[in-house]
C-alpha positions in Angstrom: -16.8 1.8 4.7 -14.1 4.5 5.3 -16.8 6.9 6.4 -18.0 4.4 9.0 -14.4 3.9 10.2 -14.0 7.7 10.6 -17.0 8.0 12.9 -16.1 4.9 14.9 -12.6 6.3 15.3 -14.0 9.7 16.4 -16.2 8.0 18.9 -13.3 5.9 20.1 -11.2 9.1 20.6 -13.9 11.0 22.5 -14.9 8.2 24.8 -11.2 7.2 25.3 -10.6 10.7 26.5 -13.5 10.4 28.8 -12.2 7.1 30.2 -8.7 8.5 30.8 -10.1 11.5 32.6 -12.7 9.7 34.7 -10.2 6.9 35.5 -7.8 9.5 36.9 -10.5 11.1 38.9 -11.7 7.8 40.2 -8.2 7.2 41.5 -7.9 10.6 43.1 -11.3 10.2 44.8 -10.9 6.5 45.6 -11.6 7.1 49.3 -14.6 9.4 48.7 -17.4 6.9 47.9 -20.1 9.4 46.9 -17.8 10.9 44.3 -15.9 7.7 43.3 -19.0 5.6 42.5 -20.6 7.8 39.8 -17.3 8.7 38.2 -16.4 5.0 38.2 -19.6 4.1 36.4 -18.9 6.6 33.7 -15.4 5.1 33.3 -16.9 1.6 32.8 -19.5 2.9 30.3 -16.8 4.8 28.4 -14.5 1.8 28.4 -17.3 -0.4 27.0 -17.7 1.9 24.0 -13.9 2.1 23.7 -13.7 -1.7 23.7 -16.2 -2.3 20.9 -14.9 0.5 18.8 -11.4 -0.8 19.2 -12.5 -4.3 18.2 -14.0 -2.8 15.0 -10.9 -0.8 14.2 -8.4 -3.5 15.0 -10.2 -6.0 12.7 -10.8 -3.4 9.9 -7.1 -2.5 9.8 -5.7 -5.8 11.1 -4.0 -4.2 14.1 -3.1 -7.1 16.3 -1.8 -4.9 19.1 -5.0 -2.9 19.4 -7.1 -6.1 19.3 -5.0 -7.7 22.2 -4.8 -4.6 24.4 -8.6 -3.9 23.9 -9.6 -7.4 25.0 -7.1 -7.5 27.9 -8.0 -4.1 29.2 -11.7 -4.5 29.0 -11.6 -8.0 30.7 -10.0 -6.4 33.7 -12.4 -3.5 33.6 -15.6 -5.5 33.4 -14.5 -8.1 36.0 -13.5 -5.3 38.4 -17.0 -3.8 37.9 -18.7 -7.1 38.4 -16.6 -7.9 41.4 -18.8 -5.4 43.4 -21.8 -7.6 42.7 -20.1 -10.7 44.2 -19.9 -9.8 47.8 -21.8 -12.7 49.1 -19.9 -15.7 47.8 -18.7 -16.7 51.3 -22.4 -16.6 52.4 -23.4 -19.0 49.6 -24.2 -16.5 46.8 -24.7 -18.1 43.5 -22.6 -16.8 40.6 -24.8 -14.9 38.1 -25.0 -16.3 34.6 -23.6 -13.1 33.2 -20.3 -13.5 35.2 -20.0 -17.1 34.0 -20.5 -16.0 30.4 -17.9 -13.2 30.7 -15.4 -15.5 32.3 -16.0 -18.3 29.8 -15.7 -15.9 26.8 -12.5 -14.3 27.8 -11.0 -17.7 28.9 -11.5 -19.0 25.4 -10.1 -15.8 24.0 -7.0 -15.9 26.2 -6.5 -19.6 25.3 -6.7 -18.6 21.6 -4.1 -15.9 22.2 -1.7 -18.6 23.5 -2.5 -20.9 20.6 -1.8 -18.1 18.1 1.5 -17.4 20.0 2.6 -21.0 19.4 1.7 -20.7 15.7 3.6 -17.4 15.5 6.6 -19.0 17.1 6.6 -21.8 14.6 6.4 -19.2 11.8 9.4 -17.5 13.5 7.4 -14.3 14.2 8.9 -13.7 17.6 7.3 -10.3 18.2 3.8 -11.5 17.6 4.5 -14.7 19.7 5.7 -12.6 22.7 2.6 -10.4 22.4 0.3 -13.4 22.4 2.0 -15.2 25.3 2.1 -12.1 27.5 -1.6 -11.1 27.0 -2.8 -14.7 26.8 -0.8 -15.8 29.8 -1.7 -13.0 32.1 -5.3 -13.3 31.0 -5.4 -17.0 31.9 -3.9 -16.3 35.2 -6.7 -13.8 35.9 -9.2 -16.4 34.8 -7.8 -18.8 37.3 -8.0 -16.3 40.1 -11.6 -15.5 39.3 -12.5 -19.2 39.1 -11.1 -19.8 42.6 -13.3 -17.0 43.9 -16.3 -18.4 42.1 -15.6 -21.7 43.9 -15.4 -20.0 47.3 -11.6 -20.5 47.6 -11.0 -17.1 49.1 -8.2 -15.9 51.5 -9.6 -12.5 52.3 -13.1 -11.5 53.4 -12.9 -8.3 51.3 -11.9 -10.3 48.2 -14.5 -8.4 46.1 -12.8 -5.1 47.0 -9.3 -6.4 46.3 -10.5 -7.7 42.9 -12.1 -4.4 42.2 -9.1 -2.3 43.0 -6.5 -4.6 41.3 -8.4 -5.1 38.1 -9.7 -1.6 37.7 -6.2 -0.1 38.2 -4.9 -2.8 35.8 -7.4 -1.8 33.2 -6.4 1.9 33.6 -2.8 0.9 33.0 -3.8 -0.8 29.8 -5.8 2.2 28.7 -2.9 4.6 29.3 -0.4 2.2 27.6 -2.6 1.9 24.5 -2.9 5.7 24.4 0.8 6.3 24.7 1.8 3.6 22.2 -0.7 4.7 19.6 0.1 8.4 19.9 3.8 8.2 20.3 4.3 9.7 16.9 3.2 13.0 18.4 4.4 12.5 22.0 7.9 11.3 20.9 8.6 9.3 24.0 11.2 6.6 23.9 9.5 3.4 22.7 10.3 1.5 25.9 9.1 4.4 28.0 5.7 4.6 26.2 5.2 0.8 27.0 6.5 0.9 30.6 5.6 4.3 32.0 2.0 3.5 33.0 3.1 0.3 34.7 6.0 2.1 36.5 3.6 4.7 37.8 0.5 2.7 38.8 1.8 -0.8 39.8 3.2 0.7 43.1 -0.2 2.2 43.7 -1.9 -1.2 43.2 0.5 -2.9 45.6 0.0 -0.1 48.2 -3.8 -0.1 48.0 -4.0 -4.0 48.1 -1.7 -4.2 51.1 -3.7 -1.4 52.9 -7.0 -3.1 52.4 -5.7 -6.6 53.3 -4.5 -5.2 56.6 -7.8 -3.4 57.2 -9.6 -6.8 57.2 
């Protein structure tokens, strides 16, 4: 089993590096569609492999942080990618079954996170409880936002683009955070900085991009 874990971890590291690089390039070339699209697809494919390999490793070594951050990050990544296929909701487009399955699966997962958080709080495991409430709570909020879009309760005509930008950048924040936290033994960053640096750097970009594209419509 250890040999299988070794190869899964190796695959995770290789594709994780690809995701970090292509994610950065997708941001740099975000206004150049012909470059951005193929790079963005590679990022999504790489993140898919990273997600399933992370699930395997987190379950094998009982790493709750890796399990939570993997699900949270991939949920944003896949919904951002699928958002591009939902441009016609205001024109009566039916929601594909795949999107309903994705949303339902992660809704149950986020609900489970919150339930585990309650249990952890009862057991006086404060750190685990906070982790569960943060990932579960934000995840449920994203589920609620997506559900409103599915129902046609949309404020902006370019909702699909706003969903793509916000969730994709959010997934990249999660990917960088996971990298920094898991490799901080070698990077030797202050613990708080390893957790907050990606958010500090990219959240302003998310706010800027969303405001810009809201004004354009």
